[in-house]
N, C-alpha and C positions, 0 to 999 in steps of 0.2 A: 502494500499500500504503500501511496503516497503522502509525506504528513503536509498541512497545510501551512501556507508559505506565509511567514509574517511579512508585514507591509515594511519596508524600510524606513527608518526614523526623518523627519524632514530637519535635521540638523543641517549647518551650513559647511557641508564637507569640502572641502578644496576640488576643486575640479583636475581630470587628468590634464596636464598642460596637452596644450594641444600643437598640433603642429600643420596648421593651414590657415590659409589668409589670402584676401584677395590678392592679386597680384596686380601692379602699376599697369596701368595701358600701355601698351607699345606701339607706337605710332610706325606705321609702314611708307615710307616715301619713295616715291618714282622718280624718275626725270620727266618735266613735262616736254609734250611734243605738241607739234602745230604750232597755233598762234595762242600759247596762253598768255592771257594779257596779265600786264603788271598788275590792273587791279586787283585780281586774282590773289596775285603772291603778296599785296599789299595789306588786303583784307586776312589773308592767312595770316601773318604776323602780327597784325591788329588784335585778331580773336584769340592767339595762342597767347599772347603779352596780357592779355587781360583777365584771361582766367586761371593761368597758371599754378596759382597759387591753392586750388581748391580740388587736391587731391584726383587729379586726374582732371587736367583743364582742358581746353582747346588743343585736341592732336592734328597734325598734317595726316592724312589717310589717301590709300588709293582708293580711286573708283576703279577696283579691279575685274568690274563687270562692263566697263565703258567700250571695251573693244565688241561687244556683241549687242549695244543697244542702236547703233545705229548711227550715234554721233560721228559726225565727219568735221575734219580742220578744212579752212579755207585751200592751203594747197597740200595735196598727198604726197608725200614720196614715194619711192619704187613700193610696188605693188605689196612683196614680203619682206618682210623682216621680223627677226625675232621679239618678241614682247619680253613684257619684263617678268614673264614665267618662263622662259626660253621655249615659247610656242611661237611658231610660224604666223603671222596673222596679216592682215591689211592692215598697214599703219593708221589709216586714217581711221580706225575704230579704237587707237590705242588709247593709253591712259591719261588721264587729267587729273596737275595736282588739284586736290582740294582742301578747304580747311573743315575739318568734320567737328563737331562737338561731340564728347562723351556720352551726352545724354541724346543724340540723333540716332535715334533706333533704327533709321532706315540704312545706315553705313556700316551696321551690324552683320556678319556674317551669319547664315542660318546654320551651318557648322556641321554640314554633312557634304558628300562629294558627290551624291546623285543630283543634288540642289546646290550646283556651286559657284553660284552669286549672290551677292548681299540681297538683304530685305528690299530695299529701293526695285531691285529688275528682276523681282519673282512674281509671275503673275496670279497671285493670290493674297489673301490679305494674312499678315504675318504680325504679331506682337512682340518686341522684344522685349526683354527686361535686361538695361546694360547692368555691368559692374559697378559704374558710379552710383547708379539709383539702389542698388542692393547694399552699396557701401554706407551710403547717407542714411539708408535705413537698417542699418544695421542688420540686415535679414541673415538669418539661421537656419533655415531650413528651407525646401521647395515649396511647402505650401505658402509660405512668408513670401516667396517672389511672386508667386501667382496671384498673390492680392491684388497685383497691378494691373492683371488684366483681365477684360470683360469678359463675361460668357463662362467662367471659369466657375463650379461648385464643385466644393468637398462634401462626400458622403461616407456615412460610418458603416460600419461591419454589419453583415444581415446574416440573418437565418442561425439555421443549424452548421456549425462549425464556426461563423461567422469570418468576416474577413476586416480587418482595420488596415493599417498602412498605409499608403498616399493611394486613395481611392477618389479619382477626379471626374466630372464630368464637362464637356466642353460643349457649350450652347444646349445643355439639356441631356447630351449622351454620353454613355458609358466611355471612359477611356482608360481604364484599368491596365489593360494591355498597350496602349499606346503612349507610354513614356519610353522614351530614347536617349540614349547619351552618344554623343559624337557621331550619331545617325544608326547605333546599333540598337537594339531593342533591350531593354532593361524589365527583365522577368520577373525579379523580387517584388516581395510582398513585406514592404518595411517603410516605413519614416525615414523619409531621404534628407540627409543635412545637407547645407550648401555650401562646406568649408571648403571643396572643391571647384567652385562653379565658377567659371569665366562670364558667362551670361546664359539666358535662359531665351528658348524661340517659341513661342506656341504658334504653330503652324494651321490655321483654322479652316475648317471644312474637309471633306473625304480628300485623302490623299493615298489611296491607293497603289495607284500607280508609280508614287515612289517608295511609299513602307511595306506595301503587301495588304493584306488582309487586316480588316479594323477599321480607323483612322473615321468613323462616322462624323463626329463631330470635330475631329482634328488632329494633330499629336502636338505630345510636349519633345521637344530635343533641349537636351543640357549641353551646354559646352564646355568642357572643363579644362581645366588650366595646365599647359603643357610647358615644355621647356624651350628656352629661346637664348639668344646670343646674348652676353653680357650676365653679369652678377647684380643679383637682387636679395635683399633680407628683409622678411616683414614679420612683427610678433604682434599680438594683442591680445590683452584680456578685458572681459566683460565681467559686470557685477551688481546686481541689484534687486529689485521686488522678485519675491517667490523664491527665494533663496536661488539666487541665478548665478551660477558661477561658468564661467567658459573662456578658453583658452584657443587659440589657434597659432600655427607657424608657417612661415611661406619660405623657403628656401630655394633659389636658382644659382645654381654656380657652373658656368664654364669650363671645358672640361680641355677643350681643343676649339679649333676656328670651327668646327661642322658638331661638336658633339658637346651637349647641354645635358644636366641632371637636375630635376625639380622634385622637392619632398613638401607634400603640405599634409596637414593633420589636424585634430581637432580633440579638445576632452570638454564635455558636457554635463553639467548638472543641474538640472532646475525641477520647481515643483509648477503649478499652473495657477496663477493670481485667479481667484473666484471661482476655484473648484477644490473642493477637499480631496486630499489622498491620492492626487493624480503628481506623477512624477516622470520624469525621464533621466536616465543616467546612460552616457554612450560616448563613445570615443572612434575616432575614423583614423585611418592613414591612406596616404595615395602618393607613391614615391611614381618619377616615370623618368625615361632618359631618351633622347631623340638625337638620332644621327644623319648627316647628311643635310646639317642646317644651311639654307642658302645652294645647296646643290641640286642636280636633277634627281638625285633618286635620295631619298629621305626614307627615314622609319622612326616610328613615336609607340614604345613598348610602356605601356602604363599596369599598373595594379591599385588596387583600390579594396578596403576592407573597411566594415564599419560593423561596430558591434553596441546594440541598445537593450538596454533594461526598461522597458516602461510598465506602465498602468492604461489597458486600455479605457477610454471613458465612452460610454454608450449615451454618455449625455441623460436627458429627461425628458419622460413620456408624453406623449400628445392624450390629451383628457378631451371629453365633449360634455359642455355644459346644457344643463337640460333645459330643451326648448330651445338650444342653438344648434344645428345643421353642422357647422364648421368647428372643427378639433383645433387646438392650439395647443402650445408647448404649458404643459401645468406652472411652470414659472409666472407665465402670464397673470394667473391666478393669486399671486403672493406666495409660493413655493419658493424659498430658498434657491439660488442660482448654483450655491456651493455643492448641493444634495448630490451625492455619489451612491448608486444602489447598488455597487460589487461585493463581493466578499473575500476575504483575506486570501481565495485559491486565486486571485484574477492576477494575471501578468501576462506580457508579451516581449518575451525573449528572442533577438533574431541576431544572427551573422551572417554577414554578407562579405563574400569574395569574387571580385573580378578580376580578369587580366585580360587587356585588351592590346593588338598590334595592328596599325595603321602603317600601311605601304605606301609612296606616292612617287609615279615614276614617270618623269616626261622622256619617254623612251625613244618618241621622233618628235620632230619639231610641230607635227600639228596632232600630235597625241597624247596624251596623260591617261596613265594606268594607276587603281587605286586599287587594296584589297584590305581590307578590315576585317579584323576578326575577334571573336571575343568568347570567351569560356568564363561560365559562372556559376557557384555553388553557395546554396542559400540554405541555412537552417532557422528552425524557428519551433518555440514552443507557446502557442497562444493559449490563455485559458480568460472569458470573458463572461459575465454574469449579463444577459439581455431582460430589462425591467420589461413590464408591461402592466398598464392601468386599464382595465376594462370593466365593463358590464357585460358578464357570459353569459350564454346559455347553457341553464343545465342540463347535463348531461354530453356537452362536445370533449371534444377532448384535450382543447386548451383549458377547459372548466376542471377536468379529471387531473391535468398536470398539474393543477393549482391547488388540490387538496394538499390540509395541513392537518393530520390527525383527523381525518374524516369532514372537516369543516371546509369553508370555502371563502375566508376571509379577501384573500387578495383578487377573486375573481368577481366580486361587487366593489372592488377599489375606487371605479369613477363617479357610482352612486353613492359611495360613502364619502368621497370626498365634497362632494356637493349636498351634503345633508346637513343636519345641524349638529352633527360633531364629527368634524372633517379628520379630526383626529385620529379615527378610528379607522382611516383607510390605510389599505395595507396593499402595498408594490409588489407584483411576484419577480421573481429573478430567473425563473426556469424558458421565459420565451413562449410562444406558444406552444410547442412539440416536446417541452421539457429538455430543451436545450437552451441555446448553444453548449455542446461538452467540451470541455480540452482537447487537443491533439497536438501531437509532435510531426512537423513538416520538415521533408528532405527534398530539397528539389536542384537539379544541375541542368543548365542549358550551354548548347552552343550555337554559334550564328557567323558564318562567313557572307561577307558582301563582296564580289569582285566586281569592278566596274571603270567603265573609260569614257572620257571626253575627247572627243574629235573633233577639231574646229577646221573645216576647210570650204571651197570653193567650187561648184559645180557651173562652169559658164559664169554669169552673173549673179548669181546667186550664192551666197552665203551658206554655211551650214553649221550648226552647234548640232553633234549626234552624242546622247548618253545613253550606254546600254551595259545590261551585265546580269548577274544571275546573283539570287539569296537564297542560303540554306541556312533552315534553323532547325535545331531539335531542341526541344523542352521536355522534362520528365519530373514526374512531381510524386512523391508517396509520404502517405499519411498512417498516423497511429492515433485510433481515437482513443480516451480513457473515457470512464464513468463514475458516477458520483453514487455511493451505497445508499441514497435516499435522496429525494427533492431538496434542492435549497429552500428553504423556508421563506416565507414572505417578509418584508420589512416593512417599518412604519413608509408612508410617504413624505410625511412631516419632518421625522427624524429619523431616517434611516441609520442602520447599523451593518457595520462590516462582518460580524462575528456570527457565524451559524454554530449551535454547539452541537456536537455528534456528526457533524457532515464528515464523512471519510471518503475521498478519491482512490480510485484503484486502477488498475489496468482491464482493458475489455475483456480482459479470459476471468477478472475476477466478480465481473458485474456483468456478464454479455446480454441479460434481458433489460436492464436500465440503460442500453445504448439507446439513442432516438433512431425512431423509425419511422423513416423518409419515404414517402411514394414512389414505387417504382426501384427502389434500393434495399428496404429495410433496414433491422439492425445492424451493420455492420462495423468490423474492427478495423479494417485496413482498407484503405482506399487509395488505390494508383491510375495515374494517368500519364497519358507520353502525346505528344503531337509534333509531326515532320511537316515544315513547310518546304518547297521547294519552287520558287520561282524565279522569271524572266521578264527583264524590263527592258524598253527600248523607245526613246522620243528623237522626236528630230525637230529642230527650231529652224526656222528658214525665212531670211530676209529678202521679202519683195521688192522693199526699197530702204536705203538708209534708214526710214523710221519703221517702217513696216514691216511686222514679222509676225509667223504663225507657227505656234508649237504642238505638236501632237502625239500623243505617246499612250503606251499600254504596258500592262505589265500582265501576265498567266502565272495563277498561282496553282498548286495541287496540295490542299491541306489533309493530311491523313491524321488522324488522331483515334485513342482509346482510353476507354474508363472500365473499373472494377473495382468491385467492390465485396470483399469477400472477409473470411473468420466471422467470429461471433456464435449463434447460435444457427449454425447452417442446417439443421432437420428442419428447424421452424423457417429461417431467413435465407433459404438456396443462396449460394453466390452469383452475382451477373456481372456480365460482358458485355460492354454494348462498346460501338465503333461509328465513325464519321469518316467519310471520303467525299471532300469537297474540290471540284476543280473551277475556279472562279477566273474572271476576264475584267479587269478596270482599267476605262479608257480615260484618257484626259483631251482636251482641246482647248487652246488659249489664242487669242489674238492681241498684240501689243503696238501701241502705237507710242514710239518714244522721239520724238522733235528734238529734244535735249538730254543729255546724260542724266539728268538731275530732275523730269520730270516721263513718268509714264503713264498713260492710260489702258486698262486694260480689259479682257473679258475671259472666263474661264469658265468651263463645264467640264465637272469631272467626276467619276463613281466611286465608291468602294462597298466591299462585303465585308461581312463580319459574320463566319459560321460560328454556330452556338460552340462548339467544341472548343472555340478559342479561348477559353475561358479557364486552361487547364490548371494553372497553379494558383490564379486567385477567385476561384468558386468553391464552394464548398461541393456542390453538386452539380457538375458540368454535363452531365448528360444520364438520362434513363430510357427506358425501352420507347415510350411515346415519341420523345424529341430528338432522339439519336438519328432519325430520318427528316427532320424538319429542314428544310431549305435556309440559305444564309440570309439574315437580315441585310438589306440595301439601301443603299442613300445615294441621292444624286445632288450634285451641288451647282445652282447659275449664279455668277458672282461678277459683277463690273465694279471697278473701280477706280481709283488714280493715285497716283502717289507722285510728292512734289519734294525736294529736298531743295531747300530754299536759304539767301546771303550764304551763299559757298558752304553749303552743307552744315551750316549751324544749327537748322532749324528742319526738323522732317515731319511732313505732314501726309495722312492718308484719309481716303474715305472709300466706304463699300460697301455697296447693295447687295444684297445675297439672298437666295431662296435654296432652302435645304428641305428636300424631301427624302421620309424614311419609309420603306414598308417593311411588313413582317418583323415589327417591333421586337425586338427581346428584351423581356421584363425577368426583373428576381421576385420572386414570392418574399415578402418581408417576414415571414414567419418559417418557412422550410429552409430557405436559402436557395430552391429550385431555381435555376437558370432555363424559362422555356421560350420559344416562339411564340407569336400571337399573330392574328393577323390586322394588327391595327396599324393603319398608318398616320405617319407625321409631318406638319410641315413647321418649319421655323423659320421667318422669315424677317428681314431688318436691315437696318443701319449701322454701320461702326465706324467712327472717328476717331481720330488720335493724333496729338502733336507733341514733339520734345525735342530738345535742343538748349540752345543759350539764346534767351530771346533777346538781351540786353548781356553788354558786357558784367561778368560774375553773378549772370541773372540766369539759373536753370529751372525747364519746366518741364514735367511729362503728365501727361493728362488724356484720358481715353473716355470714350462715352458709346455707350451701346442702347438700341431702340429695336426690341422685337416683338414679333408677332407669334409668339408657340401655340401652335394649334395641334389639337388631335381631328383630322380629316375623316376619319373612318375609324369608330370603335369596334374592333374587332373581339373585344373580349368584356365581360361581364365588369370587371375590375375599371374599364375604362370610361370616360363621358366624351359621348360624342359632341364634337366643338369644344371642349374643353380646351384649359391651356395644359400643354406638355410639365409634367411637374419638374419641378429645381428651376425651370427657367423665367427668369423676371420681366417685365415688361421695358425696365429700364437697370441700366446699371451704369455707373461711371466710376472713375478714379482721379484723382489728381494729386500731384505733389511738386515741389517749388522750393528753391532753394537761394540766398544770396550771400554773397561773401561781401564781408565789411572790411574796406581797409586791408586787402592783401598785400602780403610781403610786410607788413608793418606789424611790431610788437605787439599791438592792440588788436590784431585780426580777429574775424569772429566771422562765423559762417551759420545763420538760422534758416530754420525750412519746417515744412510743415507739409499736412496733407489730407486726402479727404478719401473714405473708403464707403462708396452708396449702392445699396442693392434693394430694390423694391421688394416687398414682401412674394413672396412663391409658395405656389402649393406643394404639400409635398407628397401627392400622389395621383394618381392618373384620373381617380373617381373626381377629384376636387374639393376633398370631402375634411381636409385638413389642410391648414396655413400656417406658414412663420411668418411674422414680421418683418419689416424692413430692416437693413442692417446700415447705421451709421458709424463710420469712427473717425475719431480725429488724431492722429497722431503728430508729433513734434521733434525739432532735435536741434541742439546747437552745440558749436564745435570752435575748438581753436588750436591754431598751430604753434606752437614755440620758435619752432623752426623749419627747416625742410625735412628735419626727421621724425619729432613728437607732434602727437597729436590727442587730443583729450576731445570726448564727447559725449553729451547726455541725449539720449533717446526717450520719449514719452509716450506710451500708447495708451488707446482710448480715454482720453483726456478726461470726458465726462462720466466715463465709470457705465458707457450706456450697456444695457443688456442686451446682447446681441448673439446671433446664433450662427456657429461655423457650420460643421458637419450637420447634414443634413440626411434624415431617412423618411420612411412613409408614415411611422408611428412612432417616432422620435428626434430629439435633435441634442445637439452639442453647443450650451452655453459658450460663448467666446472667452477669451481673456480679461481679465478686469483692469481698470487702471494699475497702470505698473510702468517703472522706470529703469534704465538700463545704461549705468556708466560702462564706458570704455577708453581706454589709454593703447594706444599703439605707437609702435616705433617701425621706422621703413629706413634701410640703407642702402 
């Protein structure tokens, strides 16, 4: 038997010193060709000088994609000359030296070889969270970075087995399989720390032609810190509210004229302000080495490890006040936001290791080849209590699962809470089917993406052809545990984590106490694997200097298996399911680029999501009914414009889109079953963004989204015809600004602040439960003692508003309360 786990004390233990930190932005400069005006150069010098004291001021960068945009100079030189990358190209389309603000998201790379251009010249709406923004906000996780992106929602674990970690939705559609790192899929289920991030890109809309199956709402691509020429050393320490202690270190050492080594790392220990008993104790390290820097052939080898011991937070339940048809979080009726309904057994321990190799070879002047490979091993022990506050009908399975010594106090929780004696309300911790039950998970995965980018001419037409293949394999093994008895209910108003007499054992000790899942049974072991083989090809053709068309497709074969074995096999026979899907996903784009800093585009693309994609991050990916279900399919229609103004100091985007999804995949909040429905959904709207240096020393980053999310066909009883898609707000906006006072003076100071706003959202497809709007005000102030030392103070949720971060259909998780974080950093 496993002994009950004791919660760690909330002492201000010193955090493990970290080894990672944000790197300084490095400007890439190239020679100016054609008639680069003196005005541009003067503007570059002026802007760089005016903002250099702000921890990443304006930098002179290269519009690396200008050669493919159709921008021409007045007098073209010889037809074919080597460009800055060593590739022969028409010099009329070569580089132009520009001055880019580090806050201008349009000049950031997307971060993968299959999308070789920056956000400015990629015909799809892309939100980039730049390094300077993450530094000013003191971002510590992927979740915090994505708060700057409209259309991103975090969801909590679901159903039997439960899943926590990073579970994001983009434009209201699940993207738990759509998190990438440097263009390779990150299969792990864990909460990602940001210590090794350079910047984060969110590619909106279906992108299966690039990434493969998935990406219904979009893809999240993390660009990591990698070695560079020159030496740089940085360390910082943070401490503040909630017993928060964090240290990071970032070391870059040049070894030869073309080899460099980099080491980043982190140690972090914190509680959560506004939530009882929730903490995270984690550390990570990410060494990397690069060979051939500045050469035609280069290779980067990276290793990543993160270890995390945290308490999972399933939040607070949604309740229904008598006489009202709309459910709301119980905290909206006066219950304390700090209430946590778990037990001493609850924990989420994860260990994640990835090794990545990335090869780049300019093999011939017109052809560049890439090979990116990753292997990953992920281990996790997860145990959580899923609260439920309901008025259940006598005799139902959920009702019986909440029996306590023959009585049913938790089954009448909702009605008791709104009675004359609300203190009698008891909340269940077993979930709707007696779970979730603890489990131990072990995964490993491997992926290899080989691609080539060829730039050449056929007659008067220029081409950029991108093609290659992608092979990935992932396997998941789980061992379930079981409690010897039901976890007793606890007070809704004053919960206790202690459950006297509760014993946790392995599945062989209590085989009949395992959760009974429809189509699976009460099983001890659950094993899944999936193999995806894909081929992709696209061609961008310039019809004129300014007008180009890009068309491409990807072919995938997705083969997956799922088995549930062990337990009482006489009563519940072992089951084995499989699914084999072949999909083709096309995309077509039309781009008009009259100048290198302006693009108007139209994009149409499709994506597919086989139900069995959720191998590592779904508790029940398949059953007898849905193993033959058709994949979810989505189509995007988008027209947009991107403009980088004032010598790339400010980037602006606007996009109108329509996203249609059929055969919608849903997750049952009670059982965790993934199932395909005949629902059809449509999200359409407008997205705007502006980022950069508005005036000398004044940076700004802002986004706005207006959505019309509609269930156009309710193919299931749990959906409302014409209703609003769950988790998608009608309006959402973010803003962050900072201003540096007296730069390079002893009394210098940088002040900044921002707003995150999300309109209220429906929590279910039936539109019967709703979470209120989120409004959060944050601020920062910093001071530089010299070129090396900086102190800063960040404040979060200044008005201590009760917001809700992670959402699910019958519960929500309160966001952090008012908190302050002090930071000191050194950079040499």
